[in-house]
N, C-alpha and C positions, 0 to 999 in steps of 0.2 A: 511680697511688696505690693503687688497689684491689688490683693484683697484688702490690705491695710489702707491703701489709697482710696479704694471704693468706700470703705467704712468711714474714713475721714470725710469724704465728699457727702455721704449720706448724713453724717452728723451735722455738717455745716448747713445742708439744705433743711434739715429738721429745725436747727436753731433759727434759720431765717424764717421758716414757717411760723415758729413760735412768736417771732417779733412782728409778723405781719398781721396786726390787729384788724385792719380793714378786710383782709382776705378771710380771716376767721369768722368775722361777722357775716360775710356773704355766704360762706359755707354753712354756717348754722342756720341762716335764713332758708337756704335751699333745702337742707335736710328737714327743717320744720315744715316747709310747704309740702314736701313730698309725703311726710307723715300725715298731714291733713288730707291729702289726696287719698292715701290708703285708708284712712278712717272713714272717709265719705263713701268708699266703695262697699262698706258694710251697712250703710243706712238704707233700708229698703223703701220702695215707694209705698205710699199709703194704700191700704186695701189689698195687699198681696199676701197670699199664703205661701210662705217659704218652702214648706215641705212638699206641697203639691207642685210648686215651680221646679224644685230640684228633681222630682220624679219625671216631669215632662222634658227637662233638659237631658236627662240620662237617655231618653229615647232618641233624641236627635244628636247624640254624641258623634263627633267627627264631621259634622256638617258645617255650613257657612256660619252658623251661630257660634260654634266652637272656635272657629278662626277669629271671628269678631271679638269673642269673649277674651281671647288671649291678648289682643291689643288693648282692651279696656281693663285689664288686670283682674278679671273675674267679676267685674261690676255687672255685666249683662246676665251672667249666670244667677247672680243674686238679685237682679232687677233693682239695682240701687238708684239713688238720685242721680248718679253720674253714669248710668248704664250706657249712654251713647258716647261717653268719653269726649275727646276733642275732635272726633271725626267730622261732625257737622261744620266745625270751624275750619278744618283743613279743606273740606269740599268747597266752602264759601270762598276761601282764599284762592283756590284754583279758578273758580268761576270769575272772580274779580280780576285776577291776573290775565286770564284769557280775554276778558272783555276789554281790559286796558290795552292789550295788543291789537284788538280789532276796532275799537272805538276811538276816533280822533278826539272826542270831548274828554274821555277818561285819560287819554294820553296827555292831553294838555294839563289836566289836573295833576297828573303824576309829575310833570315837569315844574310844578310850582314850588317844589322843595318840601320843607317840613310841613307847611300848611296843606299841601296836596297829599302828602303821605297820611296826615291825620284824617282827611276827608275819605280817602280810600279805605283806611282802617275802620271808619265809621260805617261805610257801605258794607264792609265785610261783616261787621257785627250785626247789622240789620238782616243780612242774608243768612247769617248763622241762626238767628232767632226763627226765621221763616222755615229753614230746613229742619231745625230741631222740632218745630211745631208739627210739620208734616210727618216726620218719622215718629214722633211721640204719639200722634193720633192713631196711626196705623198699628203701632205697638199696643196701645191700649185696647183697640178694637180686636186685634188678634189675640191678646191675652184673655179676653172675655170668653172666646170660643175655643181656645186652645185646650185640647184634652177632653172636649165634650163627648167625643166618640168613645173614649175609654173611661168615662165617668170621673175624671179628675178635673177639678176646678181650681185654677190658679188665682182667680179673683174672688174675694169674699162676697162683695156686693157689687155686681156689675151694673152699669148704667151711665147716664150722662155725667153725674157727679164724679164718678171714677175716671172717666175719660178726661174731663177738664182738669181734675187734680193731677193726673198723670202728665198731661201736656205741660202744665205750669211747672211741675216739679222737675221734669226733664230739661225744660228751658232754663230754669234756675240753676240746675246742676251743671249744664254745659257752659253757660255764661260764667259761672263761678270758676270753672276750670280754665276757661279762656283768660279770665282776669288773673288767676293764680299763675298761669304760664307767663303772662306779661310781667308780673311782679318778680318772678324768678329771673327773667331776662334782665330786668333793670336793676334789681337789688340783690340778686344772688350771683351764681356762677353758671354759665352755660346757657343754652337756648331752652327756655321754659317749656314750650310745647313738646319739644323733642325729649326732654328729661321726663316729662309726665308719661309719654308713650313708653319710654325705656323702663320706667319704674313699674308700669303695668306688666310689661313682658317679663321683667326679672322676677316679679312676684309670683308668676306662674311657672317659672323654671323648676322649683322643687317638686311641684305637682307633676310636671311633664317627665322629669327624671325618675320620680317615684313610679309613675305608670310604666315607664320603659323597663325598669328593673322588676316590677311586679309581673310584667308580661314574660320576662325571662324566667322568673321563679315558677310561674304556672306552666311553662313549656310552650306557650303560644309563639314565642320568638326564640330562635337559637342564640346561645351565648356568643357565638362567633359574630352573629349579626349585631348584637349589642356592642361588642368590641369594635366592629367595623364602623358603626354609627358614631361612637365616641371619637374614634381616630379621624373620621371624616370631619366631624365638628371642629376638632383642633386644627385640621388642615385648612378648613374654611376660614377659621379665625386668623391663622397665619397669612393666608392669601389676602384677606380683607385688609389686614394691617399693612401688607406690602403695597397693595394697589392704592390704598388711600394716601400713601406718602409718595407715590410715583408722580413725577412731574416731567414735562417736556420743556427743557430750557431753551429759550430763544436768546441768542447773543445780541446784546445792545452795545453799540459803540458810541462813545462821546468824543467830539473833536479835541485836538490839542489846544491848550490854553496858554496865552502869553502872560508871564508873571514878571515881577521885578528881577528875579534871578535868571530869567531866560525862558525858553520853551519847555513846557511840561508835556509828558506823554499823555495821550488821550486815555480816559478811563474806560474800563469795560465792566459791564454788569450783565445779568441775565434776567429775563422776564419768565418766571416760572408759570407754566400752564399745567394745572393739575389734570391728570388723566380722568379723574372723576370729579369734575368741577361742581356738579349738582349735588354731591353727597348722598344723603338718604332720602332726599325729596322725591325722586321719581318712584321708588317702591311705595312710599307712604301715600303719595297722590294717586297712584294707580290702584292700590288696594282700597283707598277711601272711595274712589269713584265706583268701584265694583261692589263694595260692601254696602253702600247706602241703598241702592235700588234692590239688592238682594235681601237686605234686612226687611225693607218694606214689603217686598213680595212674599217673604217667608211668613210674616205675621198676617198680612192681608189674605194669603192663601188659606190660613187656618180659619179665617172668618167666613170665606165664601166657598169652603170646601164642599164639593158635591152640588154646586149651584150653576152648572152649565158651562158654556165655553170659556167664560172669563176665569172660572176656577181652574179649568184644564190648562188655560194659558199660563196662569201664575205657577201652577204646579210644574208644568213643563219647563218654564223658565228657570225656576229654582233647581230643578234636576239637571238641566243642561249646563247651568252655571255653577254647579256644586263645586266646592273647593277641591281641586285636584283633577277636575274633568278636563278633557282636551280643549273645549271651548274656553273655559276659565283660564287655562294656561296660555292659550293663544292671545286672548284679550289682555291678560296681565303683562305678557311680554311686549305687546304692541304699546300698552300704556307706559311701560318703563322706558322704552326707546323714545317714544314721543316726548315724555317729560324730561328726559335727559337733554334733548336738543332744545326744548322750549325753555327750561330753566337756565341752561347755559347761556342762551341768547338774552335772557333777562338780566343775569348777573354780570355778564362780560360783553362790552361793546367794543369790537375791534377798531371802529372808526374813531371813537373817543380816545382810545388808548393810543392810536397812531397820532392824533392831534396833540396829545400830551407829550409824546416823545418828540415831536417836531418842535413844540414850544420850548422844550428844555434842551434842544440841540442834539438829541439822541437819534440814532438811526440803526437799522439792521444792515450789516455789510452785504452789499450786492443788491439792496432794495432801496428804491427812491423813497424819501420821506413823503408823508401825506397819504394820498389815496392808495398808492401802490403798497405802502406798509400795511394799511388797513385790510386790503385784499389778501396780502400774504398771511397776516394774523388770522383772518377768517378761514383761509385755506388750511393752516396748521390746526386751528381749533376744531374745525369740522372733523378732521381725521382723528384727532385726539378724542373727541366726543364719541366717535364710532367705537373706538376701543373701550371707552368707559361704559357705553351702553351695552356692549357685548358682555363686559365683565359683570355689570349689575344683573343682566338677564340670566347669566350663568349662575351667579351666586343665589339668586332668588328662585330659579326654576329647577335646576338640576337636583337639589336635595328633595324637592317635591316628587320628582319621578322616582328617586330611590326609595322614598317613603312608601309610595304606592306599590313599587315592584316587590319590596321585601315585607310589606304589611306591617311596617313600623307604626306605633301609635301616632296619631295626628299631632303635629307641632313638636314631635320629639327632635326633629332635625329641620327646623324652619330656617331657611336661608335668609328670608326677610327679617326674621327676629334677630338672628345673629348679626346681620348687617347693621341693623338699627342700634343694637346694644354696643357693638364694638365701635361703630362710628361716633356715636354720641359720647361714649366714654373717652375716646381719643380727643374729641373736640373740647370736652370739659377739662381734661388734663392739660391740654394746650393753653386754655384760658387761665388755669391755676398757675402754670409756669409763667405766663405773661404777667400776672399780678405779682408773683414773687420777684420777677425781673424788674418790674416797675418800682417795687418797694426797695430793691437793692440799689437802683439808680437814685432813688430819693434819698437813701442814706448817704450815698456818695456826694450828692449835691449839698446836703446839710453839712457834711464834714468839710467840704471845700469852702463853704461860706464861713464856717467857724474858724478855719485856718486863716482866711482872708481878714476876718475881723481881728484876730489876734495880731497879725502882722501890722495892721493899721494902727 
């Protein structure tokens, strides 16, 4: 009976989905935009020798470029027009949000509402262009000299024209991705930038899984280790799903109301505080801040290799901050914890919530309305965020230690990648369900209107 009921529910949901034309248009637009993103990842920069570039990347396999390459969906490996992905845009967003918290002028602009949000978005775009230009220049300079010691030239005709062309192409590719993400958010389903990052990670999963099984076939990894890695991956996915839905419910009481029939009992509701209020933002922000200077240092180091103290400094920095190194893990954990608290403070204001509750007559039992309620919400939110920060740091870092301890191929068990894929998928499915629910309510309203018209 239960199976038959589930099948009937599934059939009803599919029928509702078939009737939701607006949702279908949004889904097709999202799929089309992601296909465009994947096609662009195969368009190389002008003046690049793909074979030579592939040989050079094979020599740096497992380094910071390999980690960055996974986030860009293989675009960096192919040195495509979108080699930098949306990372410069994310870094610019971090800088603008931090500046907004520190600068009274930017804080005033933020409070202007929609017009202020547009101004801050414009500042973010300008900063994205600047950061992309800086990264693009160092990448072009590094590509010219990369592999010179081994006699491999990745650039066909090095020089000023190649550098200018590379910078312009990378700026155009990054800005197009930024625009594409905004279009997905407004005209598609889900958060555009997050979906682009997820699409890049998912596109690399077959390669990563193939490398894992190939290592098992050649004997470099024990079959038991492969089984353990897959089991741990499923356990991490289950843990992410559980924690992302976990909330701390704060009881809200509303006073009794006098009606024509007499006194009514006061209503009760709950204010849900998510354990992980910041979602996937902290790992993305932390990795973006680490990857940008490391990418610049990697390519700049290729250019100045063997040229004195500056060369030694760049090489030493890239070695010390290599993906999986103790210093990298420490900075990554600190970045995750910092952005957990920072982004939670940005998206949730306890004082504003307390004022809204007071305005509507709601209160927390045992807590006075107003400032005391704001302090209590801040107290609860701080402790909830501590748990969320520990959870994110655990998910992102523990798999890295296991990968290093058992010599598993890089990114075969990336906690950050799993977190982003699972979280973005859950958010997208939630939005699809919201669209279906809105369509269902719309049908009910139309039917009610038709019945009313017939009665009249």
